[in-house]
TORGU-679567 format. One line per field, with one value per atom (N, C-alpha, C): atom name; x, y, z. Coordinates in nm, 3 decimals, padded with zeros to 5 digits. Example, Ala and Ser with C-alpha at 12.3 -4.5 7.8 and 13.67 -1.06 7.14 Angstrom:
<pts>
atomo	c(N CA C N CA C);
u	c(01.319 01.230 01.320 01.285 01.367 01.290);
v	c(-00.569 -00.450 -00.330 -00.225 -00.106 00.003);
w	c(00.780 00.780 00.780 00.708 00.714 00.787);
</pts>
This chain:
<pts>
atomo	c(N CA C N CA C N CA C N CA C N CA C N CA C N CA C N CA C N CA C N CA C N CA C N CA C N CA C N CA C N CA C N CA C N CA C N CA C N CA C N CA C N CA C N CA C N CA C N CA C N CA C N CA C N CA C N CA C N CA C N CA C N CA C N CA C N CA C N CA C N CA C N CA C N CA C N CA C N CA C N CA C N CA C N CA C N CA C N CA C N CA C N CA C N CA C N CA C N CA C N CA C N CA C N CA C N CA C N CA C N CA C N CA C N CA C N CA C N CA C N CA C N CA C N CA C N CA C N CA C N CA C N CA C N CA C N CA C N CA C N CA C N CA C N CA C N CA C N CA C N CA C N CA C N CA C N CA C N CA C N CA C N CA C N CA C N CA C N CA C N CA C N CA C N CA C N CA C N CA C N CA C N CA C N CA C N CA C N CA C N CA C N CA C N CA C N CA C N CA C N CA C N CA C N CA C N CA C N CA C N CA C N CA C N CA C N CA C N CA C N CA C N CA C N CA C N CA C N CA C N CA C N CA C N CA C N CA C N CA C N CA C N CA C N CA C N CA C N CA C N CA C N CA C N CA C N CA C N CA C N CA C N CA C N CA C N CA C N CA C N CA C N CA C N CA C N CA C N CA C N CA C N CA C N CA C N CA C N CA C N CA C N CA C N CA C N CA C N CA C N CA C N CA C N CA C N CA C N CA C N CA C N CA C N CA C N CA C N CA C N CA C N CA C N CA C N CA C N CA C N CA C N CA C N CA C N CA C N CA C N CA C N CA C N CA C N CA C N CA C N CA C N CA C N CA C N CA C N CA C N CA C N CA C N CA C N CA C N CA C N CA C N CA C N CA C N CA C N CA C N CA C N CA C N CA C N CA C N CA C N CA C N CA C N CA C N CA C N CA C N CA C N CA C N CA C N CA C N CA C N CA C N CA C N CA C N CA C N CA C N CA C N CA C N CA C N CA C N CA C);
u	c(00.296 00.415 00.516 00.645 00.747 00.776 00.835 00.871 00.968 01.060 01.156 01.085 00.977 00.902 00.823 00.783 00.714 00.811 00.935 01.031 01.076 01.084 01.136 01.051 00.918 00.837 00.845 00.854 00.862 00.991 01.101 01.230 01.227 01.166 01.156 01.073 00.964 00.877 00.951 01.031 01.107 01.210 01.276 01.374 01.307 01.189 01.116 01.076 01.030 00.993 01.111 01.228 01.349 01.388 01.380 01.413 01.319 01.189 01.092 01.115 01.149 01.178 01.300 01.403 01.525 01.497 01.420 01.383 01.299 01.211 01.129 01.213 01.317 01.407 01.481 01.525 01.597 01.506 01.385 01.290 01.256 01.234 01.203 01.319 01.442 01.559 01.574 01.555 01.563 01.455 01.333 01.221 01.250 01.306 01.337 01.452 01.552 01.668 01.627 01.539 01.497 01.417 01.359 01.279 01.359 01.488 01.572 01.618 01.644 01.693 01.838 01.884 02.024 02.124 02.095 02.185 02.194 02.080 02.078 02.152 02.136 02.208 02.359 02.401 02.544 02.596 02.517 02.557 02.575 02.483 02.492 02.615 02.639 02.753 02.885 02.893 03.018 03.049 02.947 02.972 02.915 02.789 02.725 02.785 02.808 02.861 03.002 03.096 03.228 03.222 03.134 03.119 03.064 02.966 02.909 03.013 03.099 03.205 03.304 03.339 03.431 03.370 03.242 03.174 03.170 03.140 03.135 03.272 03.378 03.513 03.548 03.507 03.533 03.459 03.334 03.255 03.314 03.359 03.422 03.550 03.630 03.754 03.727 03.627 03.591 03.543 03.463 03.410 03.523 03.624 03.737 03.819 03.840 03.918 03.847 03.717 03.639 03.643 03.634 03.640 03.772 03.883 04.014 04.029 03.979 03.989 03.908 03.787 03.703 03.768 03.827 03.895 04.013 04.088 04.204 04.160 04.054 04.005 03.953 03.885 03.835 03.951 04.055 04.172 04.241 04.252 04.315 04.233 04.101 04.015 04.025 04.026 04.038 04.175 04.278 04.412 04.419 04.361 04.359 04.282 04.173 04.093 04.171 04.240 04.317 04.436 04.499 04.611 04.564 04.448 04.391 04.365 04.309 04.283 04.414 04.516 04.646 04.704 04.697 04.756 04.681 04.554 04.476 04.480 04.517 04.512 04.628 04.598 04.699 04.735 04.648 04.674 04.776 04.883 04.988 04.933 04.846 04.789 04.703 04.620 04.533 04.615 04.720 04.807 04.872 04.911 04.973 04.872 04.750 04.645 04.619 04.615 04.593 04.711 04.832 04.951 04.947 04.911 04.897 04.792 04.680 04.569 04.609 04.686 04.730 04.817 04.912 04.999 04.917 04.820 04.739 04.651 04.588 04.505 04.589 04.714 04.803 04.870 04.819 04.865 05.015 05.062 05.201 05.301 05.272 05.364 05.395 05.516 05.556 05.501 05.486 05.442 05.308 05.302 05.182 05.186 05.287 05.297 05.424 05.486 05.613 05.604 05.492 05.481 05.472 05.421 05.408 05.502 05.591 05.684 05.766 05.820 05.897 05.813 05.687 05.600 05.575 05.549 05.523 05.646 05.762 05.884 05.910 05.891 05.911 05.817 05.692 05.594 05.637 05.679 05.715 05.842 05.940 06.064 06.036 05.956 05.920 05.847 05.762 05.687 05.782 05.879 05.976 06.053 06.081 06.163 06.083 05.956 05.879 05.770 05.725 05.620 05.684 05.730 05.806 05.713 05.767 05.689 05.623 05.595 05.539 05.402 05.322 05.187 05.187 05.297 05.306 05.377 05.401 05.480 05.413 05.279 05.211 05.230 05.223 05.241 05.384 05.481 05.621 05.641 05.582 05.597 05.538 05.419 05.357 05.440 05.495 05.579 05.702 05.761 05.880 05.850 05.743 05.711 05.669 05.593 05.550 05.666 05.763 05.881 05.957 05.950 06.013 05.948 05.820 05.750 05.786 05.786 05.794 05.932 06.018 06.144 06.250 06.357 06.474 06.591 06.712 06.828 06.849 06.802 06.820 06.735 06.639 06.555 06.622 06.729 06.792 06.843 06.907 06.963 06.853 06.737 06.626 06.571 06.567 06.519 06.621 06.749 06.851 06.839 06.812 06.791 06.668 06.564 06.441 06.463 06.568 06.600 06.648 06.677 06.719 06.604 06.483 06.368 06.341 06.287 06.257 06.144 06.056 05.939 05.964 05.934 05.960 05.882 05.760 05.681 05.750 05.812 05.882 06.005 06.077 06.196 06.160 06.054 06.013 05.966 05.899 05.853 05.971 06.072 06.192 06.264 06.270 06.331 06.252 06.119 06.033 06.060 06.072 06.099 06.232 06.336 06.467 06.464 06.386 06.371 06.301 06.198 06.127 06.217 06.307 06.400 06.516 06.530 06.645 06.775 06.784 06.897 07.018 07.107 07.224 07.316 07.314 07.400 07.354 07.235 07.181 07.201 07.269 07.281 07.348 07.456 07.528 07.440 07.371 07.284 07.169 07.109 06.998 07.044 07.164 07.218 07.235 07.283 07.299 07.162 07.066 06.933 06.866 06.888 06.825 06.869 06.982 07.033 07.023 07.034 07.050 06.928 06.833 06.717 06.637 06.587 06.517 06.379 06.322 06.187 06.191 06.113 06.113 06.064 05.961 05.906 06.010 06.084 06.188 06.295 06.337 06.439 06.389 06.262 06.204 06.196 06.154 06.146 06.284 06.384 06.520 06.569 06.539 06.578 06.506 06.377 06.302 06.361 06.401 06.461 06.591 06.672 06.798 06.773 06.669 06.636 06.598 06.525 06.483 06.603 06.696 06.812 06.905 06.919 07.005 06.947);
v	c(15.336 15.343 15.236 15.272 15.179 15.073 14.957 14.852 14.902 14.997 15.048 15.123 15.199 15.273 15.180 15.065 14.965 14.905 14.879 14.810 14.899 15.028 15.117 15.115 15.131 15.122 14.986 14.880 14.745 14.727 14.782 14.772 14.849 14.969 15.047 14.977 14.911 14.839 14.720 14.652 14.538 14.582 14.695 14.747 14.786 14.848 14.887 14.764 14.660 14.535 14.473 14.475 14.418 14.496 14.628 14.712 14.685 14.674 14.646 14.510 14.410 14.277 14.281 14.354 14.365 14.432 14.540 14.608 14.517 14.439 14.346 14.241 14.191 14.093 14.152 14.278 14.343 14.359 14.409 14.428 14.295 14.191 14.059 14.005 14.028 13.980 14.049 14.179 14.255 14.208 14.189 14.143 14.008 13.914 13.780 13.784 13.870 13.879 13.927 14.025 14.078 13.979 13.879 13.781 13.657 13.656 13.546 13.571 13.464 13.478 13.526 13.591 13.637 13.523 13.404 13.290 13.252 13.253 13.218 13.324 13.450 13.555 13.539 13.508 13.488 13.368 13.261 13.142 13.175 13.252 13.289 13.375 13.472 13.563 13.488 13.397 13.329 13.214 13.146 13.024 13.029 13.067 13.060 13.160 13.283 13.385 13.351 13.312 13.272 13.154 13.056 12.942 12.985 13.075 13.124 13.201 13.277 13.352 13.257 13.148 13.050 12.982 12.947 12.884 12.979 13.106 13.207 13.222 13.227 13.238 13.117 12.998 12.877 12.880 12.925 12.933 13.034 13.147 13.248 13.195 13.122 13.065 12.965 12.879 12.780 12.851 12.955 13.030 13.094 13.149 13.211 13.107 12.991 12.884 12.833 12.810 12.764 12.866 12.995 13.100 13.100 13.082 13.079 12.959 12.844 12.722 12.739 12.793 12.815 12.913 13.018 13.116 13.053 12.968 12.903 12.807 12.732 12.639 12.714 12.825 12.907 12.962 13.008 13.063 12.956 12.835 12.727 12.690 12.687 12.654 12.760 12.886 12.996 12.994 12.963 12.953 12.843 12.727 12.616 12.652 12.724 12.765 12.859 12.955 13.050 12.983 12.888 12.816 12.737 12.674 12.599 12.693 12.809 12.908 12.955 12.975 13.019 12.917 12.790 12.685 12.665 12.707 12.693 12.818 12.931 13.058 13.072 13.125 13.144 13.291 13.381 13.523 13.568 13.633 13.679 13.780 13.869 13.970 13.907 13.811 13.744 13.659 13.598 13.516 13.604 13.725 13.815 13.857 13.888 13.925 13.810 13.688 13.572 13.551 13.575 13.559 13.659 13.783 13.882 13.837 13.789 13.747 13.629 13.537 13.419 13.461 13.552 13.599 13.668 13.748 13.822 13.727 13.629 13.531 13.451 13.425 13.348 13.434 13.557 13.650 13.677 13.694 13.732 13.637 13.507 13.405 13.307 13.253 13.156 13.017 12.987 12.854 12.820 12.703 12.659 12.687 12.762 12.797 12.739 12.646 12.593 12.533 12.467 12.398 12.494 12.614 12.709 12.827 12.822 12.933 12.968 12.869 12.904 12.979 12.938 13.008 13.152 13.169 13.303 13.392 13.337 13.417 13.458 13.367 13.400 13.511 13.503 13.607 13.744 13.748 13.875 13.934 13.849 13.895 13.949 13.875 13.919 14.053 14.069 14.195 14.311 14.289 14.394 14.436 14.341 14.369 14.428 14.394 14.431 14.536 14.552 14.651 14.788 14.843 14.967 15.087 15.204 15.326 15.369 15.498 15.554 15.497 15.467 15.416 15.276 15.206 15.069 15.061 15.175 15.172 15.091 15.094 15.019 14.869 14.823 14.680 14.639 14.721 14.691 14.687 14.784 14.788 14.665 14.626 14.506 14.382 14.375 14.260 14.256 14.372 14.378 14.334 14.387 14.353 14.207 14.156 14.016 13.922 13.968 13.887 13.864 13.959 13.942 13.833 13.806 13.701 13.564 13.553 13.421 13.390 13.492 13.474 13.401 13.365 13.307 13.402 13.356 13.443 13.498 13.425 13.472 13.596 13.624 13.742 13.870 13.858 13.975 14.072 14.019 14.106 14.187 14.128 14.199 14.308 14.282 14.383 14.497 14.464 14.567 14.660 14.601 14.682 14.770 14.716 14.793 14.911 14.907 15.020 15.141 15.119 15.228 15.280 15.228 15.267 15.417 15.474 15.618 15.654 15.556 15.585 15.546 15.635 15.611 15.491 15.471 15.358 15.226 15.215 15.091 15.074 15.182 15.172 15.133 15.191 15.156 15.011 14.965 14.826 14.730 14.770 14.687 14.676 14.787 14.783 14.690 14.697 14.608 14.463 14.434 14.298 14.246 14.331 14.289 14.263 14.342 14.318 14.187 14.158 14.031 13.912 13.928 13.820 13.812 13.917 13.927 13.910 13.986 13.976 14.050 13.976 14.039 14.102 14.048 14.102 14.241 14.281 14.411 14.519 14.487 14.580 14.711 14.703 14.825 14.915 14.855 14.934 14.995 14.917 14.968 15.080 15.066 15.170 15.301 15.289 15.408 15.471 15.388 15.438 15.501 15.443 15.493 15.635 15.678 15.813 15.907 15.851 15.937 15.951 15.860 15.872 15.997 16.067 16.193 16.173 16.050 16.024 15.971 16.032 15.993 15.851 15.809 15.674 15.570 15.596 15.503 15.491 15.603 15.599 15.519 15.540 15.469 15.319 15.282 15.140 15.075 15.148 15.094 15.071 15.164 15.146 15.026 15.011 14.896 14.765 14.765 14.644 14.610 14.711 14.686 14.628 14.676 14.622 14.475 14.439 14.299 14.210 14.264 14.185 14.161 14.259 14.245 14.143);
w	c(-14.895 -14.808 -14.850 -14.857 -14.904 -14.799 -14.840 -14.745 -14.638 -14.678 -14.580 -14.469 -14.507 -14.406 -14.316 -14.369 -14.286 -14.186 -14.232 -14.145 -14.030 -14.054 -13.950 -13.823 -13.831 -13.709 -13.643 -13.725 -13.669 -13.592 -13.647 -13.579 -13.447 -13.449 -13.327 -13.221 -13.265 -13.171 -13.111 -13.193 -13.143 -13.040 -13.066 -12.970 -12.839 -12.848 -12.727 -12.647 -12.716 -12.648 -12.577 -12.643 -12.582 -12.458 -12.465 -12.349 -12.232 -12.263 -12.157 -12.094 -12.176 -12.122 -12.032 -12.075 -11.995 -11.861 -11.864 -11.739 -11.650 -11.714 -11.637 -11.568 -11.637 -11.576 -11.458 -11.471 -11.361 -11.239 -11.265 -11.155 -11.089 -11.168 -11.113 -11.032 -11.082 -11.009 -10.875 -10.874 -10.748 -10.651 -10.705 -10.621 -10.559 -10.640 -10.590 -10.490 -10.518 -10.429 -10.290 -10.283 -10.154 -10.071 -10.136 -10.064 -10.025 -10.058 -10.014 -09.871 -09.800 -09.662 -09.667 -09.559 -09.556 -09.579 -09.523 -09.543 -09.691 -09.760 -09.902 -09.985 -09.946 -10.017 -10.000 -09.877 -09.852 -09.932 -09.940 -10.015 -10.163 -10.216 -10.358 -10.383 -10.294 -10.311 -10.296 -10.198 -10.168 -10.263 -10.314 -10.391 -10.533 -10.544 -10.676 -10.775 -10.731 -10.821 -10.870 -10.781 -10.832 -10.929 -10.899 -10.988 -11.124 -11.120 -11.245 -11.326 -11.256 -11.325 -11.391 -11.322 -11.380 -11.503 -11.491 -11.605 -11.724 -11.695 -11.802 -11.868 -11.788 -11.843 -11.929 -11.884 -11.961 -12.095 -12.091 -12.214 -12.312 -12.259 -12.344 -12.407 -12.326 -12.377 -12.489 -12.467 -12.570 -12.696 -12.677 -12.792 -12.873 -12.802 -12.871 -12.946 -12.883 -12.947 -13.071 -13.057 -13.172 -13.286 -13.249 -13.350 -13.424 -13.350 -13.413 -13.505 -13.460 -13.542 -13.670 -13.658 -13.776 -13.872 -13.817 -13.902 -13.974 -13.903 -13.965 -14.075 -14.050 -14.151 -14.274 -14.248 -14.360 -14.441 -14.373 -14.442 -14.526 -14.472 -14.547 -14.670 -14.654 -14.767 -14.876 -14.834 -14.930 -14.998 -14.921 -14.978 -15.083 -15.051 -15.146 -15.273 -15.256 -15.372 -15.462 -15.402 -15.480 -15.549 -15.481 -15.542 -15.664 -15.652 -15.766 -15.883 -15.854 -15.960 -16.023 -15.941 -15.993 -16.089 -16.053 -16.136 -16.267 -16.269 -16.392 -16.479 -16.419 -16.489 -16.589 -16.705 -16.809 -16.828 -16.790 -16.805 -16.700 -16.745 -16.654 -16.553 -16.599 -16.510 -16.402 -16.441 -16.344 -16.248 -16.297 -16.211 -16.103 -16.143 -16.046 -15.940 -15.982 -15.887 -15.788 -15.839 -15.753 -15.658 -15.707 -15.623 -15.507 -15.535 -15.428 -15.327 -15.378 -15.291 -15.203 -15.258 -15.182 -15.064 -15.089 -14.981 -14.872 -14.912 -14.815 -14.733 -14.801 -14.730 -14.632 -14.670 -14.583 -14.476 -14.462 -14.358 -14.367 -14.489 -14.518 -14.452 -14.467 -14.418 -14.530 -14.529 -14.630 -14.599 -14.471 -14.430 -14.495 -14.555 -14.625 -14.774 -14.818 -14.960 -15.024 -14.955 -15.003 -15.143 -15.172 -15.302 -15.419 -15.396 -15.507 -15.492 -15.393 -15.370 -15.494 -15.566 -15.687 -15.790 -15.808 -15.903 -15.860 -15.732 -15.681 -15.694 -15.660 -15.670 -15.815 -15.907 -16.048 -16.094 -16.049 -16.083 -16.031 -15.906 -15.844 -15.905 -15.932 -15.994 -16.134 -16.210 -16.346 -16.342 -16.244 -16.230 -16.201 -16.112 -16.081 -16.205 -16.292 -16.409 -16.525 -16.534 -16.653 -16.630 -16.507 -16.480 -16.465 -16.576 -16.575 -16.592 -16.560 -16.576 -16.446 -16.437 -16.314 -16.280 -16.383 -16.358 -16.299 -16.311 -16.262 -16.127 -16.064 -15.941 -15.831 -15.823 -15.718 -15.735 -15.858 -15.885 -15.851 -15.889 -15.857 -15.705 -15.637 -15.492 -15.423 -15.465 -15.405 -15.435 -15.557 -15.592 -15.501 -15.473 -15.388 -15.245 -15.188 -15.049 -15.036 -15.134 -15.131 -15.158 -15.236 -15.261 -15.132 -15.042 -14.912 -14.829 -14.853 -14.780 -14.835 -14.966 -15.029 -15.085 -15.098 -15.168 -15.089 -15.159 -15.094 -15.118 -15.093 -15.104 -15.245 -15.345 -15.483 -15.512 -15.426 -15.447 -15.399 -15.320 -15.260 -15.366 -15.470 -15.574 -15.643 -15.662 -15.727 -15.635 -15.507 -15.412 -15.396 -15.402 -15.398 -15.519 -15.633 -15.753 -15.738 -15.671 -15.652 -15.557 -15.475 -15.387 -15.468 -15.596 -15.685 -15.769 -15.747 -15.829 -15.818 -15.925 -15.926 -15.829 -15.801 -15.718 -15.573 -15.481 -15.338 -15.285 -15.336 -15.287 -15.315 -15.431 -15.467 -15.378 -15.355 -15.271 -15.128 -15.074 -14.937 -14.931 -15.036 -15.039 -15.052 -15.127 -15.140 -15.006 -14.932 -14.799 -14.706 -14.716 -14.637 -14.673 -14.803 -14.848 -14.797 -14.800 -14.751 -14.601 -14.530 -14.387 -14.359 -14.436 -14.419 -14.448 -14.545 -14.578 -14.480 -14.397 -14.306 -14.384 -14.491 -14.584 -14.528 -14.462 -14.401 -14.505 -14.627 -14.732 -14.777 -14.737 -14.778 -14.671 -14.563 -14.450 -14.490 -14.566 -14.603 -14.689 -14.786 -14.874 -14.795 -14.707 -14.625 -14.533 -14.478 -14.390 -14.467 -14.591 -14.675 -14.704 -14.744 -14.777 -14.655 -14.537 -14.416 -14.381 -14.438 -14.409 -14.528 -14.649 -14.765 -14.854 -14.846 -14.935 -14.899 -15.002 -14.978 -14.918 -14.930 -14.881 -14.738 -14.651 -14.509 -14.489 -14.565 -14.551 -14.590 -14.696 -14.740 -14.632 -14.578 -14.471 -14.351 -14.316 -14.202 -14.227 -14.348 -14.383 -14.380 -14.426 -14.427 -14.284 -14.194 -14.053 -13.991 -14.022 -13.971 -14.023 -14.151 -14.209 -14.138 -14.109 -14.039 -13.900 -13.833 -13.700 -13.710 -13.814 -13.829 -13.863 -13.941 -13.981 -13.863 -13.777 -13.660 -13.563);
</pts>
């Protein structure tokens, strides 16, 4: 008999034991409750239960806060690790992959990436200009949307050019990037795209960008 077949009966037995213990606790609780005096029952209902609920709420709140802090610390550590790898990497392709990963780990925010923002912007702009051809449309699109996270005003002209891309995914990503940058200088172009582009997703992204800019 295989180890997996051995584990299955053991798992079922453990579940059955847990269910029986749970039922035993319920029965014991009911038995104990019925043997309490009415005054003691009223005391528990009026004071002990509300206090227990408050304690439980406090414990849950602390647990949630601790979880958020741990998640934030983990994200910062991962971000630092990826930045170190980026600064050591010499391959352009690997650097781009790391740049995408850094933005994603940082939850699509610029804060915390100020020191490497120029490097990231240069990578994304270069990708928009050089990753040509239909097979590279996904890379161009990711560069456009990520440029909206990390870029400054000088990135607007590159995103406007990307709104003319042959592939709809790149155009929609460029509209997303312009919205993230809140590029007021792109309002006229986005307004045109929101009405005239043949792709529904591109039109929708352009409208969303205009809402963010306003």
